[in-house]
C-alpha positions in Angstrom: -22.2 5.3 -11.4 -20.3 7.3 -8.4 -16.8 8.0 -9.1 -14.5 9.5 -6.5 -12.1 12.2 -8.7 -8.9 10.2 -9.4 -12.3 7.4 -11.1 -12.7 10.5 -13.2 -9.0 11.1 -14.3 -8.9 10.7 -18.0 -7.5 7.4 -19.4 -4.7 8.6 -21.6 -5.2 7.1 -25.4 -2.2 4.7 -24.5 -4.3 3.8 -20.9 -6.0 1.1 -20.3 -3.3 -1.5 -20.0 -4.0 -5.2 -18.9 -0.6 -4.5 -17.7 0.6 -2.0 -17.6 4.3 -1.9 -19.0 5.9 0.4 -16.2 8.7 -0.3 -14.3 8.7 2.2 -11.8 12.3 2.7 -10.1 13.5 5.3 -7.3 17.5 4.6 -7.3 18.8 5.2 -3.9 20.7 8.3 -5.7 17.9 10.3 -5.8 18.2 13.1 -3.5 15.8 13.4 -0.6 12.6 15.2 -1.4 12.7 14.2 -4.3 10.9 11.9 -6.3 13.4 10.3 -9.7 11.9 10.1 -12.8 10.7 6.3 -13.8 11.1 4.8 -16.7 8.2 3.5 -18.7 8.5 -0.5 -20.8 6.7 -2.0 -23.5 3.2 -0.4 -23.6 0.4 -3.6 -24.4 -2.6 -2.7 -26.9 -4.9 -0.9 -25.4 -8.2 -1.2 -24.3 -9.1 1.9 -23.4 -12.8 2.8 -22.0 -12.3 -0.1 -19.6 -13.6 0.2 -16.0 -13.4 -2.1 -13.6 -15.2 -2.0 -9.3 -11.9 -2.1 -7.0 -8.5 -1.4 -7.5 -5.6 -1.8 -4.9 -3.2 -1.3 -4.3 -0.6 -2.8 -1.8 2.5 -1.1 -0.3 4.3 -3.3 2.7 7.2 -2.0 4.4 11.0 -2.9 3.3 13.4 -0.8 5.7 15.7 -1.5 7.8 13.6 -3.9 10.7 12.1 -5.8 7.6 15.1 -8.5 7.7 15.0 -11.1 5.0 12.7 -13.8 6.5 10.1 -10.9 7.4 10.2 -9.9 3.8 9.5 -13.6 3.2 7.0 -13.6 5.6 4.7 -10.2 4.3 5.3 -12.0 0.5 4.3 -15.2 1.1 1.0 -13.8 3.3 0.0 -11.7 -0.3 0.6 -14.7 -2.5 -1.3 -17.2 -0.3 -4.6 -14.6 -0.4 -4.3 -14.1 -3.9 -4.8 -18.2 -4.1 -7.5 -18.4 -1.7 -10.8 -19.1 -2.3 -12.7 -16.9 0.1 -11.2 -14.2 -2.5 -11.5 -15.4 -5.7 -15.5 -15.6 -4.4 -15.2 -12.1 -3.0 -13.4 -10.9 -6.6 -16.1 -13.2 -8.4 -19.3 -11.3 -6.3 -18.1 -8.0 -8.0 -19.8 -6.9 -11.0 -17.2 -6.6 -13.2 -15.9 -10.1 -11.3 -12.6 -8.3 -11.6 -9.8 -6.4 -9.5 -6.8 -3.5 -10.6 -4.1 -4.8 -8.5 -0.1 -3.2 -7.9 2.2 -3.9 -5.5 5.1 -1.8 -3.7 7.6 -1.9 -2.0 8.5 1.2 0.8 11.8 2.5 2.8 14.0 5.5 1.6 12.2 5.6 -1.4 9.5 3.4 -3.4 9.0 1.5 -5.6 7.2 -0.7 -7.8 7.5 -4.6 -7.1 4.6 -6.0 -9.5 3.0 -3.0 -12.0 -1.0 -2.4 -12.3 -2.5 -6.1 -13.2 -6.2 -7.3 -13.8 -7.6 -10.3 -11.9 -10.1 -11.7 -13.6 -10.2 -15.6 -12.2 -8.6 -17.8 -10.4 -5.6 -18.9 -12.6 -4.9 -15.0 -12.7 -4.3 -14.7 -9.3 -2.3 -17.9 -9.1 -0.4 -16.5 -11.7 -0.1 -12.6 -9.7 0.9 -15.0 -6.7 3.5 -17.0 -8.3 4.9 -14.1 -9.6 5.3 -12.6 -6.2 7.0 -15.3 -4.5 9.3 -15.0 -7.6 10.2 -11.3 -6.4 13.6 -10.8 -5.5 14.8 -9.3 -2.0 14.2 -5.2 -1.4 15.4 -3.7 1.1 16.1 -0.1 2.3 16.6 2.0 5.7 13.9 4.2 6.5 10.5 4.5 6.6 9.5 7.2 5.0 5.4 7.9 5.0 5.1 10.3 3.3 7.3 10.1 0.3 5.2 6.7 -0.4 2.2 8.8 -0.1 3.6 11.6 -2.3 4.4 9.0 -5.2 1.2 7.6 -5.5 -0.5 11.3 -6.1 2.4 12.4 -8.2 2.6 9.1 -10.2 1.2 5.3 -9.7 -2.5 6.4 -9.1 -2.9 9.3 -12.2 -1.6 6.2 -14.3 -4.3 4.2 -13.5 -4.7 1.5 -16.4 -8.9 1.5 -16.1 -11.0 3.9 -14.0 -12.8 2.7 -11.0 -14.7 3.1 -8.7 -13.4 2.5 -5.2 -9.1 3.0 -5.1 -8.0 1.4 -2.1 -4.1 2.2 -0.4 -2.9 -1.0 2.1 -0.2 0.4 4.1 1.6 -2.0 6.4 4.9 -1.8 8.5 6.6 -1.5 11.9 7.6 1.8 12.6 6.4 5.7 11.8 7.3 7.3 9.6 11.1 8.4 10.7 11.6 11.3 7.2 9.3 13.4 7.2 8.1 16.8 9.2 4.5 16.1 10.4 3.4 18.9 8.8 4.5 17.0 5.3 2.9 14.0 6.3 -0.3 15.1 7.6 -0.6 17.1 3.9 0.4 14.3 2.1 -1.8 12.4 3.7 -5.4 14.4 3.2 -3.7 15.2 -0.7 -4.6 11.5 -1.4 -7.9 11.1 1.0 -8.9 14.4 -1.1 -8.6 12.1 -3.7 -11.0 10.0 -3.1 -9.1 7.2 -1.8 -9.1 4.9 0.6 -6.5 4.0 3.3 -6.5 1.3 5.1 -3.8 0.2 7.5 -2.1 -2.8 8.4 0.4 -1.8 11.4 2.6 -4.7 12.5 2.8 -5.1 15.6 5.7 -7.0 17.4 6.3 -7.2 20.7 9.3 -5.5 22.5 9.7 -3.7 19.7 6.7 -1.2 19.0 3.9 -2.7 21.3 4.5 -0.1 23.7 6.4 3.0 22.4 7.3 3.6 19.2 9.3 6.6 19.3 11.4 6.1 22.2 15.2 6.4 20.3 13.3 6.2 16.7 15.7 5.6 14.1 15.6 8.7 12.2 17.2 9.9 8.8 19.9 11.8 7.9 18.7 15.4 8.2 15.5 14.8 10.5 17.6 15.2 13.7 15.4 16.7 16.1 12.6 17.4 14.1 9.1 16.3 16.2 7.9 12.8 15.0 4.0 13.1 14.6 2.0 11.8 18.0 -1.1 11.4 19.0 -1.9 13.9 21.6 0.0 15.8 22.9 3.8 14.2 23.8 2.0 11.2 24.1 4.1 7.9 23.1 1.8 5.3 21.4 2.1 1.5 19.9 2.4 1.1 16.5 -1.1 0.5 16.0 -2.2 3.4 17.6 0.4 5.9 15.2 -1.0 3.8 12.1 -5.0 4.5 12.8 -4.2 8.4 13.5 -1.8 8.9 10.7 -2.4 6.2 8.2 -5.8 5.5 8.0 -8.5 7.6 6.3 -11.0 8.6 3.2 -14.0 6.4 3.8 -15.2 3.0 5.4 -11.0 3.1 6.6 -10.4 1.0 9.0 -7.1 -0.4 11.2 -6.5 -3.7 11.7 -3.0 -5.2 12.6 -0.9 -8.3 12.0 0.1 -9.1 15.9 3.6 -10.5 14.5 5.2 -10.6 10.9 3.9 -14.5 11.5 0.2 -13.7 11.8 0.6 -11.0 8.5 -1.0 -13.8 6.2 -4.4 -14.5 8.3 -4.4 -10.0 8.5 -4.1 -9.8 4.3 -6.0 -12.3 3.5 -8.8 -10.6 5.9 -8.6 -7.2 4.4 -8.4 -8.7 0.7 -12.0 -10.2 1.6 -13.3 -6.9 3.5 -12.4 -4.8 1.1 -13.2 -6.8 -2.6 -16.3 -6.9 -0.4 -16.9 -4.2 0.4 -17.5 -5.1 4.3 -15.9 -2.1 5.9 -17.1 -2.3 9.0 -14.1 -1.9 11.6 -12.9 -5.6 12.4 -12.4 -6.5 16.1 -9.1 -8.2 16.1 -8.0 -11.2 17.4 -7.1 -12.2 20.9 
């Protein structure tokens, strides 16, 4: 069985957990460009030596543009996907009949909302869905994509509790990175892809906000100033789906599947789950 560089990482002696008993928290007081330390909770019994087919990380936008309604639409969409019979069938079709799942909210800093969890039955999928529905509101100000990618490389992915044949990162959002120079975003993206990660893009297209020009008047974090923002080519300005396709999507079999508004997020995320878990990696055709 061929394993990606990340999947071949040594599983720590205290890892192999069915639930990673850790809560990653990057407090608002962390200095710009730094990743604040995290604290680990109680460690369940080890099941070292376990392996799985797909590790699926969802990273959802909780920045200033995401109000309470939009946040709930994202959380409800993920919960409904985990309760869907097609998703259950996809999980059951895998050789190990299970997936490894984690959920991150990202804005100024990433925050782990649901730690690594093995989903190996419809009941476990429904329990995870209910856990997501009960999450307290998350919010932030800026869209710091490079910081998200750095944290994944440095913190979350090395702490995977089991080995995995495939590691898939789903990134959803409605705006470009407004925290980092283009070179920083590019290098963090390349580092993730170099680990063998597949990054699938889930841009959320909001008519009148990001469907024509995501850069005009872009809201930028303090310190970003007038630094350039990564564009498609030259000075061309692009809609959010094209920006995500060029700067987020990457790795083996990666694809971009837009949500046409937050109301469409549930449809898009369910379709992504089925495609990813079933390894149907051909580029999807967006609905009319």
